[in-house]
Every structure is written in C-alpha cells, then in structure tokens.
C-alpha positions, 0 to 999 in steps of 0.5 A: 131429395131426402123423400126419394133417398128414403124411398130407396132405403126402404125398397134395398131391404126388401129387395135383398130380403127376397133374394137372400132367401133365393141364393141361399136355397141355391146354395144348400141345394148344390151343398146336398147334391154334393153331399148326398152322392157321397152318402149314397155311395157308402151305403151302396159299398156296404150293400154290395159287400153284404151281397157278394160274398153270398153271390160269390159263394154260390157261383164259385166252387168251394176249394178243398182244403190243404188236409182234403188234398194230402189225404187224397194223395196219400190215397192215390199212393196206397192205390197205386202202391196196393201189391206191394204193400198188401204182400208185405202185410200178408208176409208180416201176418205170417211171420207173426204167426198171426191167423195160424189157423188159416192157409196162406192163400186164404190169409192173403185173400182176406188181407186184399179185402181188408186192405181195399176196405182200408183204404175206401175208409181212409179216403171217403171218411166213412166206417159203415163199409168197413163195419159190415166186413169186420162183422163178416170177417168175423163171422167167418173166423170166430168159429174157426178158433181166431182170437181177438188178439189176433185180429187186432194184431193184424190191423195194427200190422197193416197200420204199421205197414202203411206208416213205413211206406209213407215214411220211405215215401217222404223221408226227404221233405220232413214237413210234408211227411208230417202234414201226411202223417197227421192226415193219415194217423187219426183216420187209422187210429178210427179204422183200427177200433172201428175193426177190433170193436166189431169182431169183440161184438160178433164174438160176444153174440157167438158166445152168448149163443153158445152159453144159451146151447150149453145151458139148454143141453145142461137142462133137458126136459126129457118125456119118460112116458105119455104125460109124464116128464123128468127135469134132471138138473146138473151143476150150478143152479143160479138164477138165470139158469133157475129162469130159463129152465123154468121157461123150458119146463112150462113150454114142455108141458103145454106141449107134451100135456103132461100132468106130473113132472119130476124135477131131481136136483141130486146134482145140484151142491148148493142153492141160496134164497133166491133160487129156492123161491124160484123152485117153488115158482115153478112148481106153482106155476106147473100147477096153474098148467095142470101138472103136478110136481115132485121133487127129488135129490134133495141133499141133506145140506140142501134140504137144511138150506131151504129149513133155514132159509124158511122157504115156503116147501108147503106146495111141493111133493118131495121124494128122496131119489130118483127112483122113488120120485119116477114110481110115484109120479108112475102112480099119479099118472094112473100107470101103476093103477093096474098093479095096485089093483092085482095086488088087492085081488091077490089078498083077496083071494 
C-alpha cells in the first residue's frame, strides 16, 4: 500500500507539469488574441487618419474663402452698375476740371476703358493688363499736356465713386459693408498706385527723350566746308553735356571725314576743372581720328579759370574769336593756299 501511494505521488506532479504549460500557452494565446485586435485597430485608425485627408484633398474641390466670395459679389455688382457708375465718374472728372485738354467724348471713352480694366484687376488680382493700358494711356495724353496730378486725381475719384456706391448698397448691413470694404480697399489702393507709377515712369521717359533732343539741338555739329566742321557751344556746359557733344563731334568727324574742327565756346559763361579736362580729351580724341582742333571764344574769365586749374592746354590751338578761328581752319584745310600764293606773286612782281 505504501509503495502504491508513493508511486501515485511520484506520477501526479509529472502529469500536472505536462498539463500546466499547455493550459498556460492556451490562456496566453487567448489573451494575445484579445489584445492584438485592439492594437491593430488603433494602428489602422491612425493610418487611415493620415491617408484620408490627402484623399479628400485630392477628390473634393477647394471651397472659396469668404473674402473671395465677397470680392466676387463686389465685382458682379460693379459690372451690373457699370453704366451708372461710369457716367457718374466722368461727370465728377469734368466738375473737378481734370483732363481739361480733352473733350467730354474723349474723357468718357477713356473713362470706359479705365473702368473696365479697373474691375478686371479687382476680379483677377492681376495688374499686368492694367499696367499695359496705363502706359498706353500715358503715351496718348502726356504729349497733350496732361499733368501727373490729373491722372492721380481721376483714379482717386473712381475709387471714391465706387466706395460711395458700396456704402449706398450695403448701408442696411454694416457688418457686411465692413467685410466688403476690407476686400475692396487693399485692391483699390494697389490699382491706384499701379496707374500712378506707370504714368510717372512714362512721363520721365518722355522728359528724358525731350532733354536729349534739346541737348542735340543746343550743340549742333555744322559742316562749314568739305572736311571742315564747326561746333558752337551755347549755355551751361556740364559733364553730361560735355560727354554728349564729344560723342556727336567724333561721330561727325568720321562721317564727314573732317580734317579740321573749330570749337567755339563764346556762349559759355564758365567751366570747371572736370569740363576743362573733358575739352582737352575731346581735342586729343579728335586728333587721334585725324582732325586738328581750334578752340575759339575763350573769355577772360574762362582763360583765367583754365590757368588757375592748371589744365594742360599744350595740345590745344586757340584763336581769339570765331571769325579768326574759321580763317585759321580754312588755311589749315588748304582753302586759302591760293590766296597766299597770289599774295606772294604780287609781292614778287
């Protein structure tokens, strides 16, 4: 009996040790199976949350912002009221006595073009077409004497006319009116600046061209005889004008194949060191191109200035007045050679 009980005691632990691992493995498997779905569901949810916005962004159209919607509403109203607002603007231009050199028909025609370009710029946000039109308008009206303040005045009047119309339309809803103005005012200010800058730039271009033409007229290079040129200088001679007349003179020497040049400065009141040195350089450049230069008309003040400035006048040939300079130039060019031989012959006789 004792032996049997001992064998049973020995066998039972072995049996439980074999069964317990199997039982624990089954329980752990069930526990993992219970936990893993939750973990996977969390990971899948995060992955879907990352992917879904991109998919929605690609598939769903972008909704316009409130500001865009208000601006489109504003543009639609300005197009519907085009005739009335355009006429009101043209009337106010006439009352302000702007664009006085233009007729009422011309003002109305230009007002129509400006209005349409103005509204297009509001709608698109692009000012390129408006810039192009502003330059074309400037080219047409600047030669007629239209001033910068007039152009700025008509643009500001248009902004005022449109703002008043918006106040009248939305006066019953102040909150909506404020939002409309918040969309309108920045665009309107940008348009006003664009038109003003375009006009000023075109005006500066025209002024520069006119100044260049005046400089050319004030320093003409004249052909006195074949291969003999004269350059009379009148007025203020500054560095810019000195460079310009040098270019003209050298171009004329090459074109006319001149051998003698008379530069007359009788009409120049004063010169400084820079201009004096530039005259010396002009004489040297003319010599390099094969032409001798005679400087005439030096006043006592200019002569004293040249001495005080210690300008190198060694390469300059000077004659007191223009008539003496022309006579010397003709002699150098060979036109008075006959006269000299006749005189010699008379003496010999």
